[in-house]
N, C-alpha and C positions, 0 to 999 in steps of 0.2 A: 202299433210301433214301429218308426219307419225304417225303409229297407236301404235306404242309402247310408254307406259309408262315412264315419264321421272322416276327419284330417285326422290320419296318422304318426305325422312326424314327429311330435314331440315325447309321447311316451316311450322311454326307453326302458324294453321289458325284461324282467327278468329270465337269466337262462333260456333265455330265445336269442336263435338266429333275427336279429332284428330287421337285416335288411332283406334278407330273404323273404321273411313274416311280410314285413310293409308290400312286397310286390306279389306274396300269392296268401293273402288276409284268411284266416281261416277265423271268424267270428261268432260269438252264443249271445242271442238277445233275450230267451228266457229257458225253463230249465223246471221241470215236474217232474215227478216220481224218478224212473229211471233213464230220462231221455232228456236231452237240450232241442231248442229251436233255434237254427241259424238266423245270422242276418237274412239269406235269399226263401228262409221259411222253409228248409230240411232238417226233417230231424233225426239226430245220432244216439244211439243210444251209449249209455254213461259205461263202459267196462272197468273203469278206475274211481268209480266214487267220488269224482271230481280230478283229487291228487290224494290218493288213500284215506279221506277225511268223510265224507258224503252219505256214512254208512245207512244212516235212516232215508238214504235219495233226498230228492231235490225238493224246497220249500214243501217239506211238511207241513200240512194247516196247521197241527198243533205248535210246532216250534214256533213258527211262524206267527200264530198269533199271541205268545209268547212274547216275542219280542217289541211286538204293536205294542201289546199291553205297556212293557216296562218301558219304552221310548215314550209312551202318555202320562205314566208316573212318576218316575224321574230317571233321567237321561246320565247322567251322572255327578257320581259322590266320588271324593277323594279318599281312598283307602289308609292315609296316612292318618294315624289318630282318630280316624270318623269310621262307620261301618255303615252296611244296610244290610237286612234282612236277608236278602235272596241269598248273597255267597257266602253267607253262616250254614245257610240251607245245603249249596251247593257242593260243599266241605263237605257238611254230613253224609251225603249221599254217593259222596266218592270213597272216603274212608269205608263207609259201611259195603262199598264195589269189591275194595281193595283189598288184599291178602290182611290179615288181623291184625300182623305185627306193623304195618303202614298205618298211624293215625293222626297226622295230621298235614294239611294240603298250604303250600303255596301258590300263590298265582304269578303266570304272568301273561303274556300274550300271545306267545307261538311257541314252536317246538324248538327253536333256537333259542328263546330267553329262557323255556326249562331247563337249557344243557347249561348255560352259563350260571343260571343262579344252582342250579347244582353241585356243580363244580366249585362254587364259590362257598355253599355251607359245608361241603367237604371239608376244604382247607381252613374255615373259620374255625368248624367242629373240631378239629386236630388241634386248633390253637387253643381254643375254650379247655381242653380237658389237662393240657400243661405240654401236648406233642406238636408245639409249633414245624417241629423240623419235618415233620411229616406233610412237604410240600410236591409232589412228584405225583404225577396223575398219567395213567396207560390207557390206551386205548387202544383200536384194532385196525389193523390195514383194510380196508374196503369197507368201515363203519361211516357212516353219516351221522352227525351230531348236529346240522344246522350251519347258521352261515357267520354267528359271532366270532370273533377270536375264540375264544373258548372252546367254541361247536368244534373247527378246521384246525385246533390244534390237537385236540385229540382225536377227532377223525382222521382218516384214512383215503379219502380220495384226492387222487392229486390233483385232479382239473381243478377242484376246490380251493387247493393250496398253492399252487406254484406260482401263482402273481403276486402274493399280497407279501413276501419279503419274511424275516421272522417269524414266526409263531411263539404262543408261551414257551418258554424254559422251563427244562424238567421235565419235558413229556417223551414218553416212549411206547413204543406200538408192539402186537404181538400180529402173530403172522395170519392170516385169514386163513378160514377153513375150506374154500372152495378149491377143488384138487379133483378134475376131469377124469383123468387115469381111475382114480378108484370109487368117484360116487356121481359119476354122469347118469342120469334118468334114474336115478333115485325117488322109491313113491315114497312122500313123506320124508321124514330124517334121515340121513345117511347112516347106515351103520358105523362105516370107517372115519376117522378122526378125532375122537376122545382122547389120544394120546396126544393133540394139539395144545390140549388147556395147561399140558406140562411146560410147555415154553415158558408159563407166567413163571414158574419158577425159576427158569434162569434169566430172565430179566431180574427178575426181583436179589438172585444174588450179584449181577451185577453191582445194580444199585443199593443194595443194603435196601432190605424189607422195609426198617424204621422210619426209611426215607418216604414210602410211598401212602400219597393220603388215599388212592382210590381208583378203581379200576371199572371202567365205563365201558358198555356195549349194547347192541342192542338184541334180543333175545332171535331177529330172524332182520339180518342186514337188508333193510327194504331196499332203499332209493341204489345202493351197488348195486340192486341184481336180483332180490329174492335170495340169499344166500342164506341155508337152515345151517342150525349147527347141529353136528353130527351128537348121535343119541350117547347121554351121559357128557357130554363138554361141558355145560352149565352148570351141572351139581360138581364136577369138577376144577371148576374155575372159585364156586362158591367156596368148596371145601380148604382151597390154597386161600382166600384170603380172608377168612377166618381164623387159619393157621397164624397169621401173621399181623391180625389187628386192623387191615386194609379195608375202607367201604369198596360196599358194589354197589355200582348206581348202573340201573338197566331204562336203558331209553323205550320206551315204550309209546313212543307219538305215532309209530305206525300198527305196530302189535297191539295195542289197547283196545279195550272197546270192540270185544266180542271178532276181532278179526280173525283171531287163530280159532276161533268158537268158546275159547272161554272169554271169562271178563277182561283177562291180561296176559300175555303174554308169558307171564313169572307164573299163572295158573296152569296154561296147558303143558309148560316142563318142569314144575314142581322145583322151581329155582324161585325164592323170594328175597330181595334186593334190599338194600341199607334206605336206597334211596330209588326213588322211581320218577322217570318224566314221563308225561303224558302232554297230549293235544289234540291235533287234527277230530279224531273221531269223539271228544268229548263236547263238542257241539254239532256234529255232524256236519261240521265245514260251517255253518252261518255266522258267526261271528268270531273272528278270530280270539282263541283262548288255549291257553296254556296252561302246565303247572307241575308243581314238584311234591310226592308226595314219600314220608318220611317216618322211619321209626321212632317208639316215643322215646327210645333212648335220647337220641339226635335232638330231637325238639327240648325235652327236660335240660340238657345240656346248656343249652343257650338260654334259659330261664334263671339267670342271677342278676344279685347286683339290686339296685332300688326296683322297686314293683314298676313306678313312671318310667325307667329309664329304658331307651329303645336299645333293643339284645340284639338286632342285629340290621346293618344297618345297607340294607339294598332294597330294591323295590321298583315298582314304574308306575307313570301316572295311571294308567290304563289298568292295574292291576287289580282285578277285581271288579271290572265294569260292569253295570248294572246291567245293560242290555247281554254282555256275554252271560252273566248269571244265568241270568233269563232263559236265554236260549241252550246253555249246559245243562240246567235244570229239568227245561221240558225234553231235553233229550233223550237226558238219563231215565225219565218218565214213560217215555217214548219204547227205548229199548224194552224196560220191563214189561210193559203192559202190553204192548203184543209183539210179546214175544220173539225180536228179532237176531239175539243172540243165539236162540234156539234155530231157528230157522238157515243163519249162519253155519251151523253144525250139520245142518240136513242138507244141506246144496253142496259143502265142501265136499262129498263123493262122487258128486255127477262134476265137479269140477277137476278132480281127480283124472276121474276114468277119460272126461272129455280131454283133457289137454293132453294126456299120454299118447293120446290115438295123433298129435302130431307129430310123433317120432318117427321117423323116416321121409319126411317132408324134407325138400332139397333145401339147402343153406342150414339147417336144424343140427347144434351139437350136442345139446343137453336141455331136461325139461324137469323144472322143479315145481312142487306144491307142499303148501301145511294151511287146513282152512281154506280160508277164502284169497289164499294170495297161492297165485301162478306166476311162473316164469320161463320163457322160452328164450335159451341163447342161441344166438345164431354166430358161423362162422362169418368173421369179419370181411371185407373187402380190403384186400392188401393195400396200404398203403391211403383207405381211407375209413377210418375206425368209428364209428356211431352211424355210416351212411346205409349198409343194407336195412338197418336197422329202424332208420327212419324212412325208408321208403315204405317199410310196413306199415308205419305209423298213418302218412300219407293214404297208401293205397285204403288201410282199415278206415280210416275219415270218410275217403268218399263212399266209402262200399255203406255206410252208415254206422258204425260203431268206434268209440274215440278208447285208446288201448294207450299207455304211457311205453317209453321207450328209456333206458340207461345204456349209455355204451349201446354195445352189440345186444342187449336183451329186450326183451319184450313183456313186460309186467301186468297183469290183469288182477284186478279187486273190484268185484263189481259191488256196489250195494247190498245191505243185506236183505231189501224187500224184495231181491231179482227174482224169479220161479226156475224151474229146471229148464228151460227150453229160453231162458234170455241168459243164461250159462252155456247153452249150448249153440244158441249162436254169436257169445262172441266170439267162443275157442274157432269154430268154423270159420266165420269169417276171418282171422289171424291166418288160418291156416290154407285158406282161398289168394289172401294178400298173399301169401310166401308163393305160393304156387304162380301166381302173377307176375313177382317182380323177378328180375336176375340178380 
């Protein structure tokens, strides 16, 4: 493969400083296992699983083979009034992995689409039950639920919202649980903060609980900076939703498929949602795919009227795409056959021990970890938010390790094929890079 750079002018890159990148391009041309190869033949260890998604590493041969075979056999089939065997097998496998109450899967092409789908399911479910007055949705500050209008409406990251005018009406937000005074340098879940769940009751009393359709939140707020739920917090949210007949949607796009050491974050925290959104790790990042898992009662509520009538007027051209289904089914088999979730559980204490050794390094104001997720929060440069973390990102890249930044937080989430030494290399590179920057 040529080392020459392509013309960079015409591609408008997402979530990127386009002008800076095109003057200082960082380009990958190959990937395998734990590593990328840059366009100029340097090796970069992947410390962030691509973008929280390549849990089985890159170009896993069994997943690649499944995609190739599917492309040779059936390249595309519409999901509207037709089907193909692989997507039904994928749905069955997902339901087998999920909490037992979640019995049906609806497929999308991304986490963003999964969230918008989940919100529509919640609203339509209440209407089908004769409670069409339940139209309000409640998200959380610092929550990330993709970039569709539904997702940014219930999401709570200001930069993702501020340029796009009015959001969906009837949306409110819980306060976030991040508190440096009480929880800085917590190892695993913070012990302080479960009482913050009771803010949900206050919001419900403001709006009238009978008008609220659903509450949506991530078990761990990943893209905002790996913010962990205080012990007991999610359980209390579940209790309040149950008290008022409100659906609980857990966005497991990041926390699903072994990232917490369990199949899903809901397993790790002992809280089962009514609706779950999934994506990223379900194909190990190889082919875009997302989905929504729902309880039996929700699915059954839609199954009324003539048998040949459409029950839910929603879906996408590429819902259940054959290549995505093949990639997903192969990925789930790889996770199981190679014990990758077990490996993630074994690696979690290594990440925990190593990352907390960064405490005391200059610029560091907090460290957070759970499962194979870690975050190091930095004191921002006055008047230049995000600049310090970006400096660490560039320094790590130059030292041969890819990490993720969000605001002034550095995030790490290595693939499950990593070794303990790989984890140490990622963390030590972050520490060295922090010491090297101003």
